[in-house]
C-alpha positions in Angstrom: 12.8 -51.3 -50.8 9.8 -49.2 -49.5 7.2 -51.2 -47.8 3.6 -50.0 -48.3 2.0 -49.2 -45.0 -0.8 -51.4 -43.8 -2.8 -48.5 -42.5 -4.6 -46.1 -44.6 -7.5 -45.1 -42.2 -8.7 -44.8 -38.7 -10.3 -48.2 -38.6 -7.1 -49.8 -40.1 -5.1 -48.2 -37.5 -7.3 -49.7 -34.7 -7.0 -53.1 -36.3 -3.3 -53.1 -37.0 -1.5 -51.0 -34.4 -0.3 -54.1 -32.6 1.8 -55.0 -35.6 3.5 -51.6 -35.8 6.6 -51.5 -33.7 7.4 -47.8 -33.4 3.7 -46.5 -33.7 2.7 -49.0 -30.9 5.7 -48.0 -28.7 4.9 -44.3 -28.9 1.0 -44.2 -29.3 -1.7 -45.9 -27.4 -4.8 -46.6 -29.7 -8.1 -47.8 -28.2 -11.6 -48.0 -29.6 -14.6 -47.2 -27.4 -18.3 -47.9 -28.1 -20.5 -45.1 -26.7 -24.2 -45.9 -26.7 -27.0 -43.5 -26.7 -30.7 -43.8 -26.9 -31.7 -41.9 -30.1 -35.4 -40.9 -30.7 -36.8 -41.4 -34.3 -37.0 -37.5 -34.5 -33.3 -37.1 -33.7 -32.3 -39.9 -36.1 -34.3 -38.1 -38.8 -32.7 -34.7 -38.0 -29.1 -35.7 -37.6 -28.8 -39.2 -38.9 -26.7 -40.1 -35.9 -26.1 -43.6 -34.9 -27.4 -44.9 -31.6 -24.0 -46.6 -30.8 -20.9 -44.5 -31.7 -17.4 -45.6 -32.2 -14.9 -43.2 -30.3 -11.2 -43.8 -31.0 -8.7 -42.4 -28.6 -5.0 -42.0 -29.5 -2.6 -41.1 -26.6 1.1 -40.3 -26.9 2.5 -42.5 -24.1 5.5 -40.2 -23.6 4.2 -36.6 -24.1 1.1 -37.5 -22.3 -1.1 -35.8 -25.0 -4.3 -37.3 -26.4 -7.0 -36.9 -29.0 -10.5 -38.4 -29.4 -11.9 -39.0 -32.9 -15.6 -39.6 -33.6 -16.8 -39.0 -37.2 -20.4 -38.4 -35.9 -19.3 -35.0 -34.6 -19.4 -33.6 -38.1 -23.2 -33.7 -37.6 -23.5 -31.7 -34.6 -25.6 -28.5 -34.7 -24.0 -25.0 -34.8 -26.2 -22.6 -32.9 -23.6 -19.7 -32.3 -23.6 -18.0 -35.7 -22.4 -14.7 -36.8 -25.3 -12.6 -38.3 -25.1 -9.3 -40.3 -27.6 -6.7 -41.0 -28.5 -6.2 -44.6 -25.9 -4.2 -46.5 -23.3 -4.7 -43.8 -19.9 -6.0 -44.8 -19.1 -9.4 -43.6 -15.8 -10.3 -41.8 -13.2 -11.7 -44.1 -9.5 -12.6 -43.5 -8.8 -11.9 -47.1 -10.3 -8.5 -47.5 -9.5 -6.4 -44.4 -10.0 -3.0 -46.2 -7.0 -3.5 -48.5 -4.6 -2.2 -45.8 -6.2 1.1 -45.1 -5.1 2.5 -41.8 -2.9 -0.6 -41.2 0.2 0.1 -39.0 2.3 -2.5 -40.9 1.4 -1.0 -44.4 2.8 2.2 -43.0 5.6 0.5 -41.0 8.2 3.4 -41.3 6.0 5.8 -39.4 3.8 3.4 -37.4 6.0 0.7 -35.9 8.8 0.8 -33.4 12.4 -0.3 -34.1 14.7 -2.5 -32.0 17.8 -0.9 -30.5 20.0 -2.7 -32.9 17.7 -1.6 -35.9 15.5 -3.3 -38.4 16.5 -6.5 -40.1 15.5 -6.1 -43.7 15.0 -8.7 -46.5 13.8 -8.4 -50.0 10.0 -9.0 -49.0 10.1 -8.8 -45.1 11.3 -6.4 -42.4 11.2 -6.4 -38.6 9.8 -4.1 -35.9 10.1 -4.1 -32.2 6.9 -5.3 -30.7 5.3 -2.3 -29.0 3.3 -4.6 -26.7 5.7 -7.2 -25.6 4.8 -10.3 -23.6 8.2 -11.9 -23.3 11.7 -10.2 -22.6 14.4 -9.1 -23.2 13.5 -9.3 -27.0 10.3 -9.5 -28.9 9.9 -8.4 -32.5 7.3 -8.8 -35.3 8.4 -9.6 -38.9 6.1 -8.8 -41.9 5.6 -8.5 -45.4 6.5 -5.0 -46.6 4.3 -4.8 -49.7 1.6 -7.2 -49.1 -1.4 -6.9 -46.8 -3.3 -10.1 -47.5 -2.8 -12.7 -44.7 -3.4 -15.8 -46.9 -1.6 -14.6 -50.0 2.1 -15.4 -49.7 4.6 -17.1 -52.1 7.4 -19.4 -51.3 10.0 -16.7 -52.0 8.2 -14.5 -49.4 7.9 -17.3 -46.8 11.6 -18.1 -47.2 12.4 -14.4 -46.6 10.3 -14.5 -43.4 12.5 -17.4 -42.0 15.8 -16.1 -43.2 15.1 -12.6 -41.7 14.0 -14.3 -38.6 17.3 -16.1 -38.3 19.2 -12.9 -38.8 17.1 -11.1 -36.2 17.8 -13.8 -33.7 21.6 -13.5 -34.2 21.4 -9.8 -34.0 19.5 -9.9 -30.7 21.8 -12.4 -29.3 24.8 -10.4 -30.2 23.1 -7.3 -28.5 22.4 -9.3 -25.4 26.0 -10.6 -25.2 27.2 -6.9 -25.7 25.1 -5.9 -22.7 26.8 -8.6 -20.6 24.0 -11.2 -20.7 24.4 -15.0 -20.7 23.1 -16.2 -24.2 22.5 -19.6 -22.7 19.5 -18.1 -20.9 17.6 -17.1 -23.9 15.1 -19.4 -25.5 14.0 -18.6 -29.1 10.6 -19.4 -30.7 8.9 -18.2 -33.9 5.1 -18.0 -33.9 2.7 -17.0 -36.6 -1.0 -16.3 -35.4 -2.9 -15.8 -38.6 -6.6 -14.9 -38.8 -9.4 -14.2 -36.4 -9.3 -17.1 -34.0 -5.5 -17.4 -33.8 -4.8 -14.7 -31.2 -3.6 -12.1 -33.8 -4.7 -8.6 -33.2 -3.9 -7.3 -36.8 -4.9 -8.8 -40.1 -1.6 -7.9 -41.9 0.5 -11.1 -42.3 3.1 -11.0 -39.4 5.1 -13.4 -37.4 6.2 -13.0 -33.7 10.0 -13.5 -33.0 10.6 -14.3 -29.4 13.7 -14.4 -27.3 12.6 -15.1 -23.7 14.9 -15.1 -20.6 12.5 -17.2 -18.6 11.8 -19.8 -21.3 8.8 -21.4 -22.5 7.1 -24.2 -20.1 5.8 -26.4 -22.9 9.1 -26.3 -24.8 10.9 -27.3 -21.6 8.5 -30.1 -21.0 9.1 -31.3 -24.7 13.0 -31.2 -24.1 12.6 -33.2 -20.8 10.4 -35.8 -22.3 12.6 -36.1 -25.4 15.6 -36.9 -23.1 13.7 -39.5 -21.3 12.7 -41.3 -24.4 16.3 -41.1 -25.9 17.6 -42.6 -22.6 15.2 -45.6 -23.0 14.9 -46.1 -26.9 17.3 -43.9 -28.8 16.1 -40.8 -30.9 12.6 -39.8 -30.2 12.1 -37.4 -33.1 13.4 -39.8 -35.6 11.2 -42.5 -34.2 8.1 -40.2 -34.1 8.7 -39.5 -37.9 9.2 -43.2 -38.6 6.0 -44.1 -36.5 4.0 -41.8 -38.9 5.7 -43.3 -41.8 4.5 -46.8 -40.6 0.9 -45.6 -41.0 1.4 -43.8 -44.3 1.3 -40.2 -42.9 5.0 -39.1 -43.2 6.8 -37.7 -46.3 10.6 -37.0 -46.4 12.2 -34.4 -48.8 15.9 -34.1 -48.5 16.9 -33.0 -45.1 13.4 -32.6 -43.7 10.3 -34.6 -43.1 6.6 -33.6 -42.9 3.7 -35.6 -41.4 -0.1 -35.1 -40.5 0.0 -35.7 -36.6 -1.6 -38.8 -35.3 -2.1 -37.1 -31.9 -2.9 -33.4 -33.0 -2.9 -30.4 -30.8 -5.8 -29.1 -32.8 -7.6 -30.2 -36.1 -5.4 -30.5 -39.1 -2.0 -30.5 -37.3 0.8 -30.7 -39.6 4.4 -31.1 -38.4 7.8 -30.5 -40.1 11.1 -31.8 -38.7 14.2 -30.0 -39.9 17.9 -30.9 -39.4 19.6 -27.6 -40.1 17.6 -24.6 -38.6 15.1 -22.4 -40.1 17.3 -21.3 -43.0 17.3 -25.0 -44.3 15.6 -24.9 -47.8 14.1 -28.3 -47.4 12.5 -27.3 -44.1 11.2 -24.1 -45.5 9.5 -25.7 -48.5 7.9 -28.4 -46.6 6.7 -25.9 -43.9 5.3 -23.7 -46.7 3.7 -26.7 -48.3 1.9 -27.5 -44.9 0.6 -23.9 -44.8 -0.6 -23.9 -48.3 -2.3 -27.3 -47.7 -4.3 -25.9 -44.8 -5.2 -22.6 -46.9 -5.6 -23.9 -50.5 -6.6 -27.6 -50.0 -8.6 -27.5 -46.7 -9.9 -24.0 -46.8 -8.5 -22.8 -43.5 -8.5 -19.0 -43.1 -7.1 -19.0 -39.5 -4.1 -20.9 -38.1 -1.3 -21.0 -35.6 2.3 -21.8 -36.6 5.2 -22.5 -34.2 8.9 -23.1 -34.8 11.0 -24.3 -31.9 14.3 -26.3 -31.0 14.0 -29.9 -30.3 17.1 -30.3 -28.3 18.4 -27.9 -25.7 21.9 -26.8 -26.8 24.2 -24.6 -24.9 23.5 -21.8 -27.5 19.7 -22.0 -27.9 19.7 -19.5 -30.6 22.3 -21.6 -32.4 19.9 -24.4 -32.2 17.0 -22.5 -33.9 19.2 -21.1 -36.5 21.3 -24.3 -37.2 20.1 -27.4 -35.4 17.2 -29.7 -35.3 14.0 -28.0 -35.1 10.1 -28.6 -35.4 7.5 -26.6 -37.2 4.0 -27.1 -36.4 0.8 -25.8 -37.9 -2.8 -26.2 -36.8 -6.0 -24.9 -38.3 -8.1 -22.5 -36.4 -11.1 -21.9 -38.6 -12.7 -22.0 -42.0 -12.8 -19.2 -44.7 -16.2 -17.6 -44.8 -17.5 -19.4 -41.6 -20.2 -17.7 -39.9 -19.8 -19.8 -36.6 -19.1 -18.0 -33.3 -18.4 -21.1 -31.4 -14.9 -21.5 -30.1 -12.7 -24.4 -31.2 -11.1 -24.5 -27.9 -13.2 -25.8 -24.9 -13.1 -27.5 -21.6 -11.4 -30.6 -22.8 -8.5 -28.6 -24.0 -8.2 -26.3 -21.0 -8.6 -29.0 -18.3 -8.3 -32.4 -19.8 -5.1 -31.8 -21.9 -6.5 -33.5 -24.8 -8.1 -32.4 -28.2 -11.0 -33.5 -30.4 -10.2 -34.6 -33.9 -12.6 -33.3 -36.6 -10.5 -34.5 -39.5 -8.6 -37.8 -39.5 -4.8 -37.6 -40.2 -5.3 -39.6 -43.5 -7.7 -36.8 -44.9 -5.1 -34.2 -43.9 -2.3 -36.4 -45.6 -4.3 -36.7 -48.8 -4.6 -33.0 -48.9 -0.9 -32.6 -48.2 0.0 -35.1 -50.9 -1.7 -32.9 -53.4 0.3 -29.9 -52.5 3.5 -31.9 -52.3 2.9 -32.9 -55.8 2.0 -29.4 -57.0 5.1 -28.0 -55.5 7.3 -30.8 -56.9 8.5 -32.0 -53.4 7.8 -35.7 -54.0 11.3 -36.5 -55.2 
């Protein structure tokens, strides 16, 4: 029998966290009152309260944290993009229809890996001409569609299936060259839109196979092992802890949840059991992306897929083991703001600021789950 969660909002979490075994084990939830002297003019202008409640949530094992304050939605925005009359505005959706785009003319204007392109029905690969990891880095992209935000489930699944084939081909090439495949760490990244770190608007993912690893991934593996030694299975408990507060949903072999302790606003995580080619994982990750784009109006995002464990063959872990897919929003469609969503707290404090509560993200996620018939 499924027990209804006792938590459906941030105030309810503050009041009930002590009753939630796994959530209380993993997360420290605290409420702080932050007073200020507010003049009548300020109160009239912004409607802000003199005493504000800030809720902090800290992951006790990962040492990450987030600070929530609904009053931040009222803060002024002075850095805005202006346009001269008649000048076209910047848009993630328009982008000139692909005119002059390297990926739209990929056979002439993109490089090829030494083992060739990996082709799917909708997606192909190219060797990244400006690599930041070695020995292998490629981009995969839609062959016949330029629009970043317009992609179907079939196209997204082809992205991940082609990615898995590329990793296997790169691993085989490395082995043929006499390299140790255990030294290679795989990761899939999708930087989409202006604030994400992307340099081209055409929809494309990064396929990374690094010989020096990824520090944050190594830290996660280390912390997971420490938790497992104390309590059991961290990833399963993390999903269950979000289930205790009504934020998680399981479909077949995968689970999705709106993170209690997000890296950035609107952080959606998907846990898969059978690598990136698992259809349940693919469908839930697609659902998470469409939630950000269609339900929450995000036009810029980051997505990452990485191994949870650290098997002897790390590529085999990404293509067939337990993995995490994580998506965060990096900006709204049509926003004229020039202000960064990444500031000193993230750079030096190792914490983020929550604009949306996880329950508002989960409500949007539920609408997409129902529309895509993933509720069974």
